[in-house]
Structures are given as C-alpha cells and as structure tokens.
C-alpha positions as CSV (number, residue, x, y, z in Angstrom):
1,M,24.4,16.7,2.7
2,S,24.8,13.3,4.3
3,L,22.3,10.7,3.2
4,Q,19.9,9.1,5.8
5,N,19.4,5.4,5.3
6,I,16.6,5.4,7.8
7,W,14.1,8.2,7.1
8,Q,11.6,9.7,9.5
9,E,8.3,11.5,8.5
10,N,5.8,12.9,10.9
11,F,2.0,12.9,10.2
12,R,-1.1,14.2,12.0
13,V,-4.2,12.0,11.7
14,N,-6.6,14.4,10.1
15,W,-10.4,14.3,10.1
16,Y,-10.4,13.0,6.5
17,D,-8.0,10.2,7.4
18,T,-10.4,8.5,9.8
19,D,-13.4,6.3,9.7
20,S,-16.8,6.6,11.5
21,N,-15.2,5.5,14.7
22,G,-12.6,8.3,14.6
23,Q,-9.8,5.8,14.0
24,V,-7.3,6.1,11.1
25,K,-8.3,4.1,8.0
26,M,-6.1,1.4,6.6
27,S,-6.0,3.3,3.3
28,S,-4.8,6.4,5.2
29,I,-2.0,4.4,6.8
30,A,-1.0,3.2,3.3
31,N,-0.9,6.8,2.2
32,Y,1.4,7.7,5.1
33,L,3.7,4.9,4.3
34,Q,3.9,5.6,0.6
35,E,4.4,9.4,1.1
36,S,7.3,8.5,3.4
37,A,8.7,6.1,0.8
38,W,8.5,8.7,-2.0
39,R,10.3,11.4,0.1
40,H,13.0,9.0,1.2
41,A,13.5,7.8,-2.4
42,R,13.9,11.5,-3.5
43,H,16.4,12.1,-0.8
44,M,18.5,9.1,-1.9
45,G,18.4,10.0,-5.6
46,F,15.8,7.5,-7.0
47,G,12.6,9.4,-6.4
48,F,9.9,10.6,-8.8
49,E,12.0,13.3,-10.5
50,D,14.9,10.9,-11.0
51,T,12.8,8.1,-12.5
52,Q,11.1,10.7,-14.8
53,K,14.5,11.5,-16.3
54,R,14.9,7.8,-17.2
55,N,11.3,7.5,-18.6
56,E,10.4,5.2,-15.7
57,F,8.1,5.2,-12.7
58,W,7.8,3.3,-9.4
59,V,4.8,1.1,-8.6
60,I,4.0,-0.7,-5.4
61,V,3.4,-4.4,-6.0
62,A,2.5,-5.6,-2.5
63,L,2.0,-4.2,1.0
64,M,1.7,-5.9,4.4
65,V,0.7,-3.9,7.5
66,R,0.3,-4.9,11.1
67,M,-1.0,-2.5,13.7
68,V,-1.2,-3.0,17.5
69,D,-3.1,0.2,17.9
70,N,-5.0,2.4,15.4
71,P,-4.5,6.1,16.3
72,H,-7.5,8.4,16.5
73,W,-8.2,11.8,14.9
74,G,-5.8,14.5,16.1
75,K,-3.0,12.2,17.1
76,F,0.5,12.5,15.7
77,I,2.5,9.6,14.4
78,T,6.0,9.1,13.0
79,V,6.8,6.7,10.2
80,E,10.4,5.4,9.9
81,T,11.3,3.7,6.7
82,W,14.4,2.1,5.0
83,P,15.2,0.3,1.8
84,K,16.2,-3.4,2.4
85,G,17.7,-4.2,-1.0
86,I,16.7,-5.7,-4.4
87,E,16.1,-9.1,-5.8
88,R,15.7,-9.6,-9.6
89,L,13.1,-7.0,-10.7
90,F,11.9,-6.2,-7.1
91,A,12.9,-3.6,-4.5
92,F,12.0,-4.0,-0.9
93,R,11.2,-1.4,1.8
94,D,10.2,-1.6,5.4
95,F,8.4,0.7,7.8
96,R,8.0,1.3,11.5
97,I,5.0,3.3,12.9
98,L,5.4,5.1,16.2
99,A,2.9,7.0,18.4
100,D,3.8,10.5,19.6
101,D,5.3,9.1,22.8
102,G,7.7,6.8,20.8
103,T,5.7,3.6,21.3
104,V,5.8,1.3,18.3
105,I,2.2,0.8,17.2
106,G,2.7,-0.7,13.8
107,A,5.0,-2.2,11.2
108,A,4.9,-2.8,7.5
109,T,6.8,-4.2,4.6
110,S,6.4,-3.6,0.9
111,T,7.6,-4.7,-2.6
112,W,8.1,-2.3,-5.5
113,M,8.9,-2.4,-9.2
114,I,10.1,0.0,-11.9
115,L,8.0,0.3,-15.0
116,D,8.8,1.9,-18.4
117,Q,6.5,5.0,-18.9
118,D,5.7,4.1,-22.5
119,T,5.2,0.3,-22.4
120,H,4.4,-0.1,-18.7
121,R,6.6,-3.1,-18.7
122,P,8.9,-4.0,-15.8
123,K,12.5,-2.8,-16.0
124,P,15.5,-3.6,-13.8
125,V,15.8,-1.5,-10.7
126,D,19.2,-0.2,-11.8
127,I,18.5,3.3,-10.4
128,V,18.7,1.9,-6.9
129,K,22.1,0.1,-7.3
130,P,24.3,3.1,-6.6
131,M,22.7,3.3,-3.1
132,L,22.6,-0.3,-2.2
133,H,25.5,0.1,0.3
134,L,23.0,2.2,2.4
135,A,20.3,-0.5,2.4
136,V,19.4,-1.6,6.0
137,R,19.3,-5.4,6.2
138,Q,16.7,-5.3,8.9
139,D,13.4,-7.1,8.5
140,I,10.6,-5.5,10.5
141,L,8.3,-8.5,9.9
142,E,9.2,-12.1,9.5
143,T,8.6,-12.2,5.7
144,N,8.0,-10.0,2.7
145,P,4.4,-9.5,1.6
146,P,3.1,-13.0,0.6
147,H,1.5,-13.8,-2.8
148,L,-2.2,-14.2,-2.0
149,Q,-4.1,-17.1,-3.6
150,P,-7.4,-16.9,-5.4
151,F,-10.6,-18.1,-3.6
152,D,-13.8,-19.6,-4.8
153,N,-16.1,-19.3,-1.7
154,V,-17.4,-15.9,-2.5
155,T,-19.9,-14.7,0.1
156,D,-20.6,-11.3,-1.4
157,S,-19.8,-9.0,-4.3
158,M,-20.1,-5.4,-5.1
159,N,-20.0,-3.6,-8.5
160,R,-18.6,-0.2,-9.2
161,Q,-17.4,2.0,-12.0
162,V,-14.1,3.9,-11.7
163,Q,-14.7,7.6,-11.1
164,F,-12.5,10.6,-12.1
165,S,-11.6,11.3,-8.5
166,E,-10.0,7.8,-8.2
167,V,-7.4,8.4,-11.0
168,D,-3.9,9.7,-10.2
169,F,-1.1,11.4,-12.1
170,Y,-0.3,8.2,-14.0
171,K,-3.9,8.1,-15.4
172,H,-4.7,4.9,-13.4
173,V,-6.5,4.3,-10.1
174,N,-4.4,5.2,-7.1
175,N,-3.6,2.0,-5.3
176,T,-5.0,3.1,-2.0
177,R,-8.4,3.2,-3.6
178,Y,-8.3,-0.6,-3.9
179,I,-8.1,-0.6,-0.1
180,D,-11.1,1.7,0.2
181,W,-13.0,-0.6,-2.1
182,C,-12.4,-3.4,0.3
183,L,-13.5,-1.2,3.2
184,D,-16.7,-0.4,1.3
185,A,-17.4,-4.1,0.8
186,I,-17.6,-4.7,4.6
187,P,-21.0,-4.0,6.2
188,A,-21.2,-0.7,8.2
189,E,-22.4,-2.5,11.3
190,W,-19.2,-4.6,11.3
191,H,-17.1,-1.5,11.1
192,S,-19.0,0.0,14.1
193,K,-17.9,-2.9,16.3
194,N,-14.4,-3.8,15.0
195,S,-11.1,-2.4,13.9
196,I,-8.9,-3.7,11.1
197,R,-5.4,-4.3,12.5
198,S,-3.7,-6.2,9.7
199,M,-3.7,-6.2,5.9
200,V,-2.0,-7.9,3.0
201,I,-2.7,-6.6,-0.5
202,N,-1.2,-7.6,-3.9
203,F,-1.5,-5.0,-6.6
204,L,-1.8,-7.1,-9.8
205,S,-3.0,-4.8,-12.6
206,E,-3.7,-1.2,-13.5
207,V,-7.3,0.1,-13.6
208,R,-8.3,3.1,-15.6
209,Y,-11.1,5.7,-15.7
210,A,-14.7,4.4,-16.4
211,E,-13.7,0.7,-16.2
212,H,-16.1,-1.6,-14.3
213,I,-14.9,-3.5,-11.2
214,R,-16.5,-6.3,-9.3
215,V,-15.2,-6.6,-5.7
216,E,-15.7,-10.1,-4.4
217,S,-15.3,-10.9,-0.7
218,S,-15.2,-14.0,1.5
219,Q,-15.0,-14.5,5.3
220,D,-13.4,-17.6,6.6
221,D,-11.7,-18.4,10.0
222,G,-11.9,-14.7,11.0
223,A,-10.1,-13.4,8.0
224,M,-11.7,-11.3,5.3
225,R,-10.5,-11.9,1.8
226,F,-11.1,-9.7,-1.3
227,Q,-10.4,-9.7,-5.0
228,G,-11.1,-7.1,-7.5
229,I,-12.0,-8.3,-11.0
230,R,-12.2,-6.0,-14.1
231,E,-15.5,-6.8,-15.8
232,E,-14.3,-5.8,-19.3
233,D,-11.8,-8.7,-19.5
234,G,-12.3,-10.8,-16.3
235,K,-8.7,-10.0,-15.1
236,V,-8.0,-10.0,-11.3
237,I,-6.6,-6.6,-10.5
238,Y,-5.8,-7.1,-6.8
239,R,-6.2,-9.5,-3.9
240,A,-6.3,-8.5,-0.3
241,E,-6.8,-10.0,3.2
242,F,-7.8,-8.1,6.3
243,G,-7.6,-9.2,9.9
244,I,-8.7,-7.8,13.3
C-alpha cells in the first residue's frame, strides 16, 4: 500500500455538531481536524496503536483555526491534512477544510507532542522520523499557532467542576471540552447574532475528573480572550482567543 502524505477525510455536519444557529461549533471543527490527524497518523505508522507499543501517546499543544464560512447542519465537508515536520520536541500538522463543492472554507495549523504514558513527561518525536521524507513543507497559514499571553483585564468569570462525561480514554479532560467551556462563557444573546470564525488555543495542562476550573474571559478590540485556571493549585490550564 502506497502511503499518502496528504490525507482526505469526509464528514457530515450532524445535528449534535451544531449550535443554536444550526452552524457547526468550533469544538466540532476541532474534533474533525483531530479525527483526521489520528487516522492519517495511523496510516503513516505513528498513530495510537503504534505509540501504545512504545508506552507513549500524542497530545495536541496548540491549534489555530480560521474559517471563511461555517457550514450548517446536514452539509458535507472534506478535511485535508498533512504533517509538516518536527522541531525539537514538537511535531507540526496543517489542515485545509473544503465545502462539498470543493471551495476552501477554512484552514488550520497545529502543534503536537509525544508524552510518556507513565510519567506524562515529553519525549522526542522519534516515531515520526522514519516518515519525515513524506512531510509536506507547505504552510496553510502564515505562522504556527502562537503562544498566547496572560491577561489581567478580566471582564467575567465562570466556575465549573469537571464531570465524568468530559473525561477521555487517557483519564483527563478531552481538549475540545476546553473550547466548549469558552463557548459557554459567552452570553447566549451574543451567539444569536454572531459567528466565531477564528480561534487560537494553547493547551497547557491536563485536567482530571472532579477538579474545579475557573474560566476567565476578556473582550478587547473585538477579540474574546479566555483562560482556564484550576482552582486547586491556581495553574493556568489553557488560554484561547476567538474572533468573528
């Protein structure tokens, strides 16, 4: 079987993928992107099963998404994805999102790491090296996801406790839930009039069942900024920025 360095995955925007406006949620888009990444990684020999044999697992460190159109319920989209290469402990992957007529409606770029299953400490991304000759040196956006800075001008905050339904196979909160926490922190009336078209999110720390999280938000110059703080130790677990 010949290896595909650019992978295509088709998705239907289901009812449960959409918001109250019938448009796909940013967290659903993140799910599509990561599902495509997992399947391509498996195809290339460094997916879930392959990392399990090495007592390792992949984690996404940062994601940046830009949409020109948010598809509605029932629409079909195609996600194209390719690995761009590695640098130190990081691996990079890009995405292109197409409507069912082939029109490009979005683009994304992401940063990943390999962690040891026992210590949860970073390890070199050696598992990728045999396939580096297939990396596509093509940047879909002008930069990799930036490192977001902390902010002090908090305009609102929301407290929540991690529920069982938010925890994944690795016994920590699935990263797309962080995106949903940001969406929950935005007033419903804002959602009824606006669509989120861009997102940058940095995933900084794991969160586990029953931990208490404070989601702080700030609106400035049209951008919405968020940071999640674990109440038990005051650690920032993620930062995000949304745009329309």
